[in-house]
Structures are given as C-alpha cells and as structure tokens.
N, C-alpha and C positions, 0 to 999 in steps of 0.2 A: 536573928542577929545578922546573918549574912546579907539580908535585904537592906538592913540599916547601914551596913558597911558600904554596900554598893551605892546607895543613895548619897551617903556622905562623900564618897569618892567622885561621884558624878558632879556634885556641887563644887568640890574642890577643883576639878578639872575645868569646869565652866568658868570659875572665878579666875583661874590662871590664864585661860584662853582670853578672857576679857581684859586682863592686864596687858596682853600682847596686842589684841585687836578688840577695841572697846565695844563694837557694835555686834559681836557674834551672838548667835542664839544657840540653844542646846542642840538644835538640829544641825547647825553648822559644824559642830565639833564631831559629828558622826562621820564626816568626810574631811578630815584635816588636810588631806592631800590637795584639796581645792585652795588651800591657803598656805603659800610657801613659808610664811612666818611661823606657822604651827608645824608644818612638815619638817622643818629644819631646826626646831627648838628642842634641845635635849631634855630640859626639865618637863616640858609638855609631854614629850614622848615617854618619858619615864613614868609620869603620873597616869598617862593613858594605858601603859602596860600594866600598872597595878590594877586599874579598873578592869581591863580585859581578863586578868588573872582571877579576880573576884567573880566576874561573870562566868568564866569557865568552871570555877569551883561550884557555883550555884547550879549550873546545868548538869554537872556530874552528880551532884547530890540528888537532884530531882530525878535523874535517870535511875540512880541506885534505889531510891525510895519506890519507884514504879516497878522495879524488878521483883 
C-alpha cells in the first residue's frame, strides 16, 4: 500500500511541476533547485515534502523488517 501511495504522490508532483514548467521530466523534479520556479513554489514544495515523508516511512519500515 505504501508503494502505491508513493507512486501516486510522484505522479501528482510531476503533474503539478508540469503545470508550472510544461516540459519537465520526472528526472527534472529530482533536482527542483535547478528550476527557480519550482524552488520557490510553496505548493510544489509542500507536495514534495509529502513525497519525501512517504519515502522516509518506506525506508524505515524496510529497515524494521530486516532487523
């Protein structure tokens, strides 16, 4: 389920990024600091934070399962 949430948030973030800068790729949004329009966009940063939180939760769970 967490994988699905991450995938959904990645798609949402890319869609939002393309509303701001239409030609962006999924690789481009890995480095939003290369694009001032993204770097300074509060909604993009908010949605990116949600994605990073989901990814951190996934890593923590995987580590917990390995222990």
